[in-house]
C-alpha positions as CSV (number, residue, x, y, z in Angstrom):
1,X,-7.2,-13.6,-100.2
2,X,-10.3,-14.8,-98.4
3,X,-11.8,-12.9,-95.4
4,X,-14.5,-13.7,-92.9
5,X,-16.3,-11.9,-90.0
6,X,-15.1,-12.6,-86.5
7,X,-16.1,-11.7,-82.9
8,X,-14.1,-10.5,-79.9
9,X,-15.6,-11.7,-76.6
10,X,-15.4,-8.3,-74.9
11,X,-17.8,-5.5,-74.0
12,X,-18.2,-2.2,-75.8
13,X,-17.2,-0.5,-72.6
14,X,-13.7,-2.0,-72.9
15,X,-13.4,-0.9,-76.5
16,X,-14.5,2.7,-75.7
17,X,-12.2,3.0,-72.7
18,X,-9.2,2.0,-74.9
19,X,-10.3,4.2,-77.7
20,X,-10.6,7.2,-75.4
21,X,-7.1,6.5,-74.1
22,X,-5.7,6.4,-77.6
23,X,-7.7,9.5,-78.5
24,X,-6.2,11.4,-75.6
25,X,-2.7,10.3,-76.5
26,X,-3.1,11.5,-80.1
27,X,-4.4,14.8,-78.9
28,X,-1.4,15.2,-76.6
29,X,1.0,14.5,-79.4
30,X,-1.1,16.6,-81.9
31,X,-1.4,13.8,-84.4
32,X,-3.1,15.1,-87.6
33,X,-3.8,11.9,-89.4
34,X,-3.7,8.2,-89.0
35,X,-4.8,5.3,-91.2
36,X,-7.2,4.1,-88.5
37,X,-9.3,6.3,-86.1
38,X,-9.0,5.6,-82.3
39,X,-12.0,3.2,-82.3
40,X,-10.6,1.1,-85.2
41,X,-7.1,1.1,-83.6
42,X,-8.6,-0.1,-80.3
43,X,-10.5,-2.8,-82.1
44,X,-7.3,-3.9,-83.8
45,X,-5.4,-4.1,-80.4
46,X,-8.2,-6.1,-78.7
47,X,-8.3,-8.5,-81.7
48,X,-4.5,-9.1,-81.2
49,X,-4.6,-9.4,-77.4
50,X,-7.9,-11.3,-76.9
51,X,-8.0,-13.4,-80.1
52,X,-4.3,-13.7,-80.7
53,X,-4.5,-12.5,-84.3
54,X,-1.1,-12.0,-85.9
55,X,0.1,-8.7,-87.3
56,X,-0.2,-10.1,-90.8
57,X,-3.8,-11.1,-90.3
58,X,-4.6,-7.8,-88.7
59,X,-2.9,-5.9,-91.5
60,X,-5.0,-7.7,-94.1
61,X,-8.2,-7.4,-92.1
62,X,-7.8,-3.6,-91.4
63,X,-6.3,-2.8,-94.8
64,X,-3.0,-1.5,-93.4
65,X,0.6,-2.7,-93.5
66,X,2.0,-5.3,-91.1
67,X,4.4,-2.8,-89.7
68,X,1.6,-0.3,-89.1
69,X,-0.4,-2.9,-87.3
70,X,2.7,-3.7,-85.1
71,X,3.2,0.0,-84.4
72,X,-0.5,0.5,-83.4
73,X,-0.4,-2.5,-81.1
74,X,2.9,-1.5,-79.5
75,X,1.6,2.0,-78.9
76,X,-1.6,0.9,-77.2
77,X,0.1,-1.7,-75.0
78,X,2.5,0.9,-73.7
79,X,-0.4,3.3,-73.0
80,X,-2.3,0.6,-71.0
81,X,0.8,-0.6,-69.2
82,X,1.5,2.9,-68.0
83,X,-1.8,3.0,-66.0
84,X,-1.6,-0.5,-64.6
85,X,-1.7,-1.0,-60.9
86,X,1.6,-1.3,-59.1
87,X,2.5,-3.4,-56.1
88,X,1.2,-0.8,-53.6
89,X,-2.1,-0.7,-55.3
90,X,-2.3,-4.5,-55.2
91,X,-1.6,-4.5,-51.5
92,X,-4.2,-1.8,-51.0
93,X,-6.8,-4.0,-52.7
94,X,-5.7,-7.2,-51.0
95,X,-6.0,-5.7,-47.5
96,X,-9.8,-5.3,-48.0
97,X,-10.1,-9.1,-48.7
98,X,-10.8,-11.8,-46.2
99,X,-7.7,-13.6,-47.7
100,X,-5.8,-13.7,-50.9
101,X,-4.6,-16.6,-53.1
102,X,-1.1,-16.6,-54.6
103,X,0.0,-18.7,-57.5
104,X,2.5,-18.7,-60.3
105,X,2.1,-19.5,-63.9
106,X,4.4,-20.0,-66.9
107,X,3.6,-18.1,-70.1
108,X,5.3,-19.9,-73.0
109,X,7.6,-18.0,-75.4
110,X,9.7,-18.7,-78.4
111,X,13.2,-19.8,-77.9
112,X,15.7,-16.9,-77.8
113,X,19.4,-16.7,-78.1
114,X,20.0,-16.4,-74.3
115,X,17.6,-19.3,-73.7
116,X,19.0,-20.8,-70.5
117,X,17.3,-18.3,-68.0
118,X,14.0,-18.8,-69.8
119,X,13.9,-22.6,-69.7
120,X,11.6,-24.0,-67.0
121,X,12.7,-27.5,-66.0
122,X,9.3,-28.1,-64.3
123,X,7.3,-27.4,-67.5
124,X,10.1,-28.4,-69.9
125,X,9.6,-25.4,-72.1
126,X,10.7,-21.8,-72.5
127,X,8.6,-19.1,-70.9
128,X,8.3,-16.3,-68.4
129,X,7.1,-16.6,-64.8
130,X,4.2,-14.4,-63.7
131,X,2.9,-14.3,-60.1
132,X,-0.9,-14.0,-59.9
133,X,-2.9,-12.8,-56.9
134,X,-6.6,-13.8,-56.6
135,X,-9.5,-12.9,-54.3
136,X,-11.5,-15.5,-52.4
137,X,-13.9,-15.8,-55.4
138,X,-11.1,-16.6,-57.8
139,X,-11.1,-13.1,-59.5
140,X,-7.9,-11.7,-60.7
141,X,-6.5,-9.0,-58.4
142,X,-3.0,-8.5,-59.8
143,X,-0.4,-10.0,-62.0
144,X,3.3,-9.4,-61.4
145,X,6.0,-8.3,-63.8
146,X,7.3,-11.2,-65.9
147,X,10.5,-12.9,-64.8
148,X,12.6,-15.5,-66.7
149,X,10.9,-19.0,-66.7
150,X,13.7,-20.7,-64.8
151,X,12.9,-18.5,-61.7
152,X,11.3,-20.5,-58.9
153,X,7.9,-19.3,-57.8
154,X,9.0,-18.4,-54.3
155,X,12.0,-16.5,-55.6
156,X,9.8,-14.7,-58.1
157,X,7.3,-13.7,-55.4
158,X,10.2,-12.4,-53.3
159,X,11.9,-10.6,-56.2
160,X,8.8,-8.6,-57.1
161,X,8.2,-7.9,-53.4
162,X,4.8,-9.7,-53.1
163,X,5.7,-11.6,-49.9
164,X,6.8,-8.5,-48.1
165,X,3.8,-6.4,-49.4
166,X,1.2,-8.9,-48.3
167,X,2.9,-9.5,-45.0
168,X,3.2,-5.8,-44.2
169,X,-0.6,-5.4,-44.9
170,X,-1.3,-8.5,-42.8
171,X,-3.1,-10.2,-45.6
172,X,-3.7,-13.9,-45.0
173,X,-2.4,-15.6,-48.2
174,X,-2.9,-19.2,-49.3
175,X,-0.2,-20.7,-51.6
176,X,0.9,-24.1,-52.8
177,X,4.0,-26.1,-51.7
178,X,6.2,-24.2,-54.1
179,X,6.1,-21.3,-51.5
180,X,7.3,-23.4,-48.5
181,X,9.4,-21.2,-46.3
182,X,7.9,-17.9,-47.5
183,X,7.1,-16.9,-44.0
184,X,5.0,-13.9,-43.0
185,X,1.3,-14.3,-43.6
186,X,1.7,-16.9,-46.4
187,X,0.2,-20.2,-45.5
188,X,1.2,-23.4,-47.4
189,X,0.1,-27.0,-47.0
190,X,2.0,-29.6,-44.9
191,X,4.7,-31.3,-46.9
192,X,6.0,-34.8,-46.2
193,X,9.7,-35.2,-46.0
194,X,11.6,-38.4,-46.8
195,X,13.1,-39.0,-43.4
196,X,10.1,-37.8,-41.3
197,X,6.9,-39.7,-40.3
198,X,4.0,-39.7,-42.7
199,X,1.4,-36.9,-42.4
200,X,-1.1,-37.4,-39.7
201,X,-4.9,-37.6,-40.4
202,X,-5.3,-34.1,-39.1
203,X,-2.5,-32.7,-41.4
204,X,-4.1,-34.4,-44.4
205,X,-7.5,-32.9,-43.6
206,X,-5.8,-29.5,-43.3
207,X,-4.2,-30.0,-46.7
208,X,-7.5,-30.9,-48.3
209,X,-9.1,-27.8,-47.0
210,X,-6.2,-25.8,-48.1
211,X,-6.4,-27.3,-51.6
212,X,-10.1,-26.4,-51.9
213,X,-9.2,-22.8,-51.2
214,X,-6.3,-22.7,-53.5
215,X,-8.3,-24.3,-56.3
216,X,-10.2,-21.0,-56.7
217,X,-6.9,-19.3,-57.5
218,X,-6.7,-21.3,-60.7
219,X,-9.7,-19.3,-62.0
220,X,-7.5,-16.2,-61.9
221,X,-4.8,-17.9,-63.9
222,X,-7.4,-19.2,-66.4
223,X,-8.9,-15.7,-66.7
224,X,-5.5,-14.3,-67.5
225,X,-5.0,-16.9,-70.2
226,X,-8.3,-16.3,-71.9
227,X,-6.3,-13.6,-73.6
228,X,-5.0,-15.7,-76.4
229,X,-1.9,-13.7,-77.0
230,X,-0.6,-15.4,-73.8
231,X,-1.0,-18.9,-75.3
232,X,2.5,-18.3,-76.6
233,X,4.3,-15.0,-76.8
234,X,6.1,-14.5,-80.1
235,X,8.0,-11.4,-79.2
236,X,11.0,-10.3,-77.2
237,X,10.6,-11.6,-73.6
238,X,11.3,-8.1,-72.3
239,X,7.9,-7.1,-73.7
240,X,6.1,-9.7,-71.6
241,X,5.7,-7.4,-68.6
242,X,4.1,-4.6,-70.7
243,X,1.7,-7.1,-72.3
244,X,0.7,-8.7,-69.0
245,X,0.1,-5.2,-67.5
246,X,-2.0,-4.1,-70.4
247,X,-4.1,-7.2,-70.2
248,X,-4.5,-6.6,-66.4
249,X,-5.9,-3.1,-67.1
250,X,-8.3,-4.4,-69.8
251,X,-9.5,-7.3,-67.7
252,X,-10.1,-4.9,-64.8
253,X,-12.3,-2.8,-67.1
254,X,-14.1,-5.9,-68.4
255,X,-14.7,-7.2,-64.8
256,X,-16.1,-3.8,-63.6
257,X,-18.6,-3.4,-66.5
258,X,-21.5,-4.6,-64.3
259,X,-20.4,-2.5,-61.3
260,X,-22.9,0.2,-60.2
């Protein structure tokens, strides 16, 4: 078997934070021996999440079994997901912003036995729906739990409580036409209806300004998908939420590495 060196586009700070989390977990469980030390396990997990390396490739690269690689990744993801921000923390961060940007994205998955709820007619593929909140600079603020891909964006935002949370905190939120009728503090562009007059020049100008603001929200979605594991999830859809939450924690560490 051939091997080659590879890089992970992340900082040492992110590796150390994850390694410390794993080390504390092992100390709590009083683990005496593992095939990989906490630093090597953290490196393995980051290679899986950021580069999308499969368990077979990770097992060969780290000289461990495929099942062991799966167990290490599964353990670290659960540890990260347990410390991820919840909706209240998201609202607390959003209230300090001039405004927030709300958007939804589909994360592709493999077809499953109960495939109907996960098939998105809009994207014509199976996946899970994740709602993303961004700040005015397009930085990722929060990502919601994953819902079946057939869920409409507005329904998904209401189901996870995003609309109510942002409205209660009086956070001005810009969203696309999929969120028409959301109410509260959510602002959507004007939408032309078949049996109504065409949009006025003023309405079109408002829509253009609205689109320029919303375009920054695409950066947050792009940031989320720089983690190659989300190119296509090849696991049980029920694990999607834990994976997204783990990535949210790691991305927060990576974003804050220049702070202070």
